[in-house]
C-alpha positions in Angstrom: -123.7 92.4 83.7 -126.1 90.6 81.3 -125.3 93.1 78.6 -121.6 92.4 78.9 -122.2 88.6 78.8 -124.4 89.0 75.7 -121.6 91.1 74.0 -119.0 88.4 74.8 -121.2 85.6 73.4 -122.1 87.7 70.3 -118.4 88.5 69.6 -117.5 84.8 69.9 -120.3 83.8 67.6 -119.3 86.4 65.0 -115.8 85.1 65.3 -117.0 81.5 64.5 -118.9 82.8 61.5 -115.9 84.8 60.2 -113.7 81.8 60.9 -115.8 79.9 58.3 -115.2 82.7 55.8 -111.4 82.7 56.7 -111.3 79.1 55.7 -112.6 80.1 52.3 -109.9 82.7 52.0 -107.1 80.3 53.2 -108.2 77.8 50.5 -109.0 80.1 47.6 -106.6 83.0 47.8 -103.4 81.0 47.2 -105.2 79.3 44.3 -106.3 82.6 42.8 -109.9 81.6 43.0 -112.9 83.9 43.3 -113.8 84.2 47.0 -117.5 84.8 46.3 -118.3 82.2 43.6 -118.9 79.4 43.4 -120.5 78.7 46.8 -118.6 76.4 49.2 -117.9 73.0 47.8 -116.1 69.8 48.6 -112.6 70.0 47.0 -112.7 66.2 46.3 -116.2 65.6 44.7 -116.9 69.3 43.9 -120.4 68.9 45.3 -121.8 72.2 46.7 -122.1 72.3 50.4 -125.6 73.1 51.7 -125.9 75.7 54.5 -126.8 73.1 57.2 -123.5 71.3 56.4 -121.6 74.6 56.8 -122.4 75.6 60.3 -119.1 76.5 62.1 -117.7 73.6 64.2 -121.2 72.0 64.7 -121.3 70.7 61.1 -117.9 69.2 61.4 -118.8 67.3 64.5 -122.2 66.2 63.1 -120.6 65.0 59.8 -117.8 63.3 61.8 -115.2 65.1 59.8 -116.3 63.8 56.4 -118.0 65.0 53.3 -121.7 63.9 53.4 -121.6 63.2 49.6 -118.3 61.4 49.0 -117.0 60.6 52.4 -113.8 62.4 51.9 -112.0 63.6 55.0 -112.5 67.2 56.0 -109.2 68.7 57.1 -109.1 69.4 60.8 -107.9 72.8 60.0 -111.5 73.9 59.3 -112.9 73.7 62.8 -109.5 74.7 64.3 -109.6 78.0 62.3 -113.2 78.6 63.3 -112.6 78.0 67.0 -109.4 80.1 67.0 -111.1 83.0 65.2 -113.8 83.0 67.8 -111.0 83.2 70.5 -109.2 85.8 68.5 -112.3 88.0 68.3 -113.0 87.5 72.0 -109.4 88.4 73.0 -109.7 91.6 71.0 -113.0 92.4 72.7 -111.5 91.8 76.2 -108.4 93.8 75.4 -109.8 96.8 73.6 -113.6 96.8 74.2 -116.2 97.4 71.5 -114.9 100.5 69.8 -112.8 101.7 66.9 -109.6 100.2 68.3 -111.4 96.8 68.5 -112.3 97.1 64.8 -108.9 98.0 63.6 -107.0 95.4 65.7 -109.5 92.7 64.8 -109.1 93.4 61.1 -105.4 93.3 61.2 -105.0 90.4 63.6 -107.4 88.5 61.3 -105.1 89.3 58.3 -102.1 88.0 60.3 -104.0 85.0 61.3 -105.1 84.1 57.7 -101.5 84.7 56.4 -100.2 82.3 59.0 -102.2 79.5 57.5 -101.7 80.4 53.8 -97.9 80.5 54.3 -97.9 77.4 56.5 -100.0 75.3 54.0 -99.1 76.7 50.6 -96.0 78.8 51.2 -98.0 81.7 49.7 -98.7 85.2 51.2 -101.5 86.5 48.9 -101.1 90.1 47.5 -104.7 90.7 48.3 -103.8 90.6 52.0 -100.2 91.9 52.0 -100.5 94.8 49.5 -104.1 95.4 50.3 -103.4 95.4 54.0 -100.4 97.8 53.6 -102.6 100.3 51.8 -105.3 100.0 54.4 -102.8 100.3 57.2 -101.4 103.5 55.9 -104.9 104.9 55.2 -106.2 104.0 58.7 -103.2 105.6 60.3 -104.8 108.9 59.7 -107.6 107.9 62.1 -105.5 106.2 64.8 -104.2 107.8 68.0 -101.3 105.4 68.6 -99.4 105.8 65.4 -99.1 108.7 62.9 -99.2 108.3 59.2 -95.6 109.3 58.9 -94.6 106.4 61.2 -96.7 104.1 59.1 -94.9 105.2 55.9 -91.5 105.0 57.6 -92.2 101.6 59.1 -93.3 100.2 55.7 -90.3 101.7 53.9 -87.7 100.5 56.5 -89.2 97.1 56.5 -89.0 97.0 52.7 -85.4 98.2 52.6 -84.3 95.6 55.2 -86.0 92.7 53.5 -85.0 93.7 49.9 -81.4 94.1 51.1 -81.5 90.7 52.8 -83.1 89.2 49.6 -80.3 90.4 47.3 -77.5 89.7 49.8 -78.6 86.1 50.2 -79.1 85.8 46.4 -75.6 87.1 45.8 -73.8 85.0 48.5 -75.9 81.8 48.3 -77.1 82.0 44.7 -80.7 81.4 45.8 -83.5 83.2 47.4 -83.5 83.5 51.2 -86.7 85.4 51.3 -89.7 85.3 49.0 -91.3 88.4 47.5 -94.3 87.6 49.6 -92.2 88.1 52.7 -91.0 91.4 51.4 -94.6 92.6 50.8 -95.6 91.2 54.2 -93.0 93.2 56.1 -94.3 96.4 54.5 -97.7 95.6 56.0 -96.2 94.9 59.4 -94.2 98.1 59.3 -97.1 100.2 58.2 -99.4 98.8 60.9 -96.9 98.7 63.9 -94.4 101.5 63.0 -90.7 101.1 62.7 -89.6 100.1 66.2 -92.2 97.4 66.7 -91.5 96.1 63.2 -87.8 95.7 63.9 -88.6 93.9 67.1 -91.0 91.6 65.2 -88.3 90.8 62.7 -85.8 89.9 65.5 -88.2 87.8 67.5 -89.5 86.1 64.4 -86.0 85.2 63.4 -85.3 83.8 66.9 -88.5 81.8 66.8 -87.6 80.5 63.3 -84.2 79.3 64.4 -85.5 77.6 67.5 -88.2 75.8 65.5 -85.7 74.9 62.8 -83.5 73.3 65.4 -86.4 71.3 66.7 -87.5 70.2 63.2 -84.0 69.2 62.1 -82.7 67.6 65.2 -85.9 66.2 66.8 -87.9 65.4 63.8 -84.9 64.5 61.7 -85.7 66.7 58.7 -83.0 67.7 56.2 -80.9 70.7 57.1 -82.0 72.6 54.0 -85.7 72.4 55.2 -87.4 75.6 54.1 -88.9 77.7 56.8 -92.2 79.5 56.1 -90.9 82.7 57.6 -94.2 84.5 57.0 -95.8 82.1 59.5 -93.3 83.2 62.2 -93.9 86.9 61.3 -97.6 86.2 61.7 -97.3 84.5 65.1 -95.1 87.4 66.5 -97.4 90.0 64.9 -100.4 88.5 66.6 -98.6 88.7 70.0 -97.7 92.3 69.3 -101.4 93.2 68.7 -102.0 92.4 72.3 -98.7 92.9 74.0 -96.7 95.1 71.7 -96.7 98.1 74.1 -95.4 95.9 77.0 -92.7 94.3 74.8 -91.6 97.7 73.5 -91.5 99.1 77.0 -89.4 96.2 78.2 -87.0 96.7 75.2 -86.7 100.4 75.9 -86.0 99.8 79.6 -82.8 97.9 78.6 -81.3 101.2 77.5 -82.2 103.3 80.5 
């Protein structure tokens, strides 16, 4: 009992630490900055942040959400990402245990999590995560028991064909891009990790989620009707749900045709 409690606490703490690193990725990858150098700094005054001002969540509270050196406001996203990453790691541990499946699903759920924020904030889905994640997803499929490498390849290929078709169809009919190339690369990752069926369900559910939120944004918050939706963020939300409940959702879908 004590060992299990220790593992839970350790997983959450690791999640908080990785959450701090994820904040670095969310800020630097869209700006094509080196993720290792320079050390963490205030984006306003550029002053390096000492380690004791960089403790996940605690430092934000102690500094009252402001830079110690210039007083600039620290975005609330920083502690939110750290806390959510701790929860994400914990949920993976509870769902899969401390094993290879935990490692694989934690890595990919983390990638989806980071891409949610980069697309939401900067409308960018970095190649390092989409293309790099796709290659890793296909490679790791040789070691997985729940999906074969052929399914990973087919899933990525079908996802690419669907999105590239939608891209050119929208471009021809509307004379503008309906999907970005980042979305096209992202769906390859999703297809390679989940396989073709789950990937198709993720596209459908992400589209429904996008439409519902668009209606809320336009008619409740009175935004313009041409408001651009960060579709990668919706793909990320649904993909995260599928990490934990993909089997149940797929089973429910299959039961509709029995």
